[in-house]
C-alpha positions in Angstrom: 79.3 -10.4 -13.1 78.5 -13.4 -10.9 74.7 -13.1 -11.1 75.0 -13.1 -14.9 77.0 -16.4 -14.8 74.4 -17.9 -12.6 71.6 -16.8 -14.9 73.5 -18.1 -17.9 74.1 -21.4 -16.3 70.3 -21.7 -15.4 69.4 -21.0 -19.0 71.8 -23.6 -20.3 71.1 -26.3 -17.8 67.4 -25.6 -17.2 65.6 -25.0 -14.0 66.3 -27.6 -11.3 68.8 -29.5 -13.4 69.2 -33.0 -12.0 66.0 -32.6 -9.9 63.4 -35.3 -9.8 60.8 -35.2 -12.5 57.4 -34.0 -11.1 54.2 -35.1 -12.8 50.6 -35.5 -11.6 48.5 -33.6 -9.0 50.4 -32.6 -6.0 49.9 -34.4 -2.6 46.9 -33.1 -0.7 45.1 -32.0 -3.9 41.8 -33.6 -5.0 42.0 -36.2 -7.7 39.9 -34.8 -10.6 37.3 -36.9 -12.3 37.8 -37.7 -16.0 36.3 -40.1 -18.5 38.8 -42.3 -20.4 37.7 -45.0 -22.7 37.6 -48.1 -20.4 39.0 -51.1 -22.2 38.4 -53.5 -19.3 36.4 -53.5 -16.1 32.7 -53.0 -15.5 32.4 -50.1 -18.0 34.5 -51.7 -20.8 33.7 -50.1 -24.1 32.4 -46.9 -22.4 33.8 -43.5 -21.4 33.7 -43.8 -17.6 35.5 -42.3 -14.7 37.6 -44.8 -12.7 38.0 -42.2 -9.9 34.3 -42.3 -9.3 34.3 -46.1 -9.6 36.6 -46.5 -6.6 35.1 -43.7 -4.5 36.9 -43.2 -1.2 39.0 -46.4 -1.5 42.8 -46.4 -1.6 43.8 -46.4 -5.3 46.9 -46.8 -7.4 46.5 -45.0 -10.7 49.1 -45.4 -13.5 49.4 -43.1 -16.5 51.7 -44.2 -19.2 52.7 -42.9 -22.7 53.1 -46.5 -23.9 52.4 -50.0 -22.8 56.0 -51.1 -22.3 57.0 -54.4 -20.6 57.9 -52.3 -17.5 54.5 -50.7 -17.4 52.8 -54.1 -17.9 55.0 -55.4 -15.0 53.9 -52.6 -12.7 50.2 -53.1 -13.6 50.6 -56.8 -12.8 52.1 -56.0 -9.4 49.3 -53.5 -8.7 46.8 -56.3 -9.7 48.4 -58.7 -7.2 48.2 -55.9 -4.5 44.6 -55.3 -5.2 43.9 -59.0 -4.9 45.9 -59.4 -1.6 44.2 -56.3 -0.2 40.7 -56.9 -1.4 39.3 -56.4 2.1 40.9 -53.0 2.2 39.1 -52.2 -1.1 42.5 -51.4 -2.8 41.7 -50.2 -6.4 43.8 -49.7 -9.4 43.7 -48.4 -12.9 46.1 -47.8 -15.7 45.6 -45.3 -18.5 47.7 -45.3 -21.7 47.9 -41.7 -22.9 47.7 -42.2 -26.7 45.4 -41.0 -29.5 46.1 -44.4 -31.3 43.0 -46.7 -31.1 45.4 -49.7 -31.6 46.4 -49.3 -27.9 43.0 -50.7 -26.9 43.9 -54.1 -28.5 47.2 -54.2 -26.6 45.4 -53.4 -23.3 42.8 -56.2 -24.0 45.7 -58.6 -24.8 47.5 -57.7 -21.6 44.3 -58.2 -19.5 43.7 -61.6 -21.2 47.3 -62.8 -21.0 47.7 -61.8 -17.4 44.2 -62.4 -16.2 43.8 -58.9 -14.9 40.4 -58.6 -13.2 40.9 -55.9 -10.6 42.8 -53.2 -12.4 40.9 -51.2 -14.9 42.8 -50.6 -18.1 41.8 -47.5 -20.2 43.0 -45.1 -22.9 42.9 -41.3 -22.8 44.4 -38.6 -25.1 48.1 -38.2 -25.3 48.1 -35.0 -23.3 46.4 -36.9 -20.3 43.3 -35.8 -18.4 42.7 -32.2 -17.5 43.9 -31.3 -14.1 46.4 -34.1 -13.7 49.4 -32.0 -14.8 51.1 -35.0 -16.4 54.6 -33.8 -17.4 55.3 -34.2 -21.1 58.7 -35.8 -20.2 57.1 -38.4 -18.0 56.9 -41.8 -19.6 55.1 -43.0 -16.5 53.2 -41.2 -13.7 51.7 -43.0 -10.7 49.2 -41.3 -8.5 48.4 -42.8 -5.2 45.4 -41.5 -3.5 42.8 -42.1 -0.6 39.4 -40.6 -0.3 40.1 -38.8 -3.6 43.1 -36.9 -2.2 46.5 -37.4 -3.5 48.9 -39.0 -1.0 52.0 -39.5 -3.3 53.1 -39.3 -6.8 55.9 -40.9 -8.8 57.2 -39.9 -12.2 59.6 -41.8 -14.5 61.3 -40.6 -17.7 61.6 -43.2 -20.5 63.6 -46.3 -19.3 63.6 -45.3 -15.6 60.8 -47.6 -14.5 62.8 -50.7 -13.4 62.3 -53.3 -10.7 63.8 -51.2 -8.0 61.4 -48.3 -8.9 58.4 -50.5 -9.1 59.3 -51.8 -5.7 59.3 -48.2 -4.3 55.8 -47.8 -5.8 54.5 -51.0 -4.3 56.0 -50.0 -0.9 54.1 -46.7 -1.1 50.9 -48.6 -2.0 51.1 -50.5 1.1 51.3 -47.2 3.0 48.0 -45.9 1.8 46.1 -48.9 3.1 43.9 -48.4 6.2 45.7 -48.5 9.5 45.4 -51.3 12.0 45.5 -54.2 9.5 48.7 -56.2 8.7 50.2 -55.1 5.5 51.3 -58.1 3.6 54.2 -58.2 1.2 52.7 -58.3 -2.3 
């Protein structure tokens, strides 16, 4: 009878109830190329791959379902880190996963208002790029990678990306920088 109760509890609560949300390619996996519509950056207005753009450099990639103030704040912090670690070739891009073309105007506005020059802003379909395994419950997925290999991922449900969570992401960004150089606080 006990196995039945465990199975019933699993069906009601769901698998791994209370476990962390997982979204994005697993650490150690290759980062797939994809071609979102670049709204800013060197390929603005074109479908171009930000993964190819940054090559083997360390990169912080943000995938968000909406451009919330928390997402904009994280993008600004990644921009600041990219500026501070220009010599390390730290790259960054943020992709809003939406089929609504109006998102492009919001991304341009963010870039203009915040003078974003180092982080590429783009739009892709609401399902996200193939091979990225973006969880439908993840409002925000962050993928940190070096040499096109995933080092760490973060996933946040709606409302869970706050200052404390953003600080953890930025601490992990510093960890993907090349060794031997001082890692400034961004």
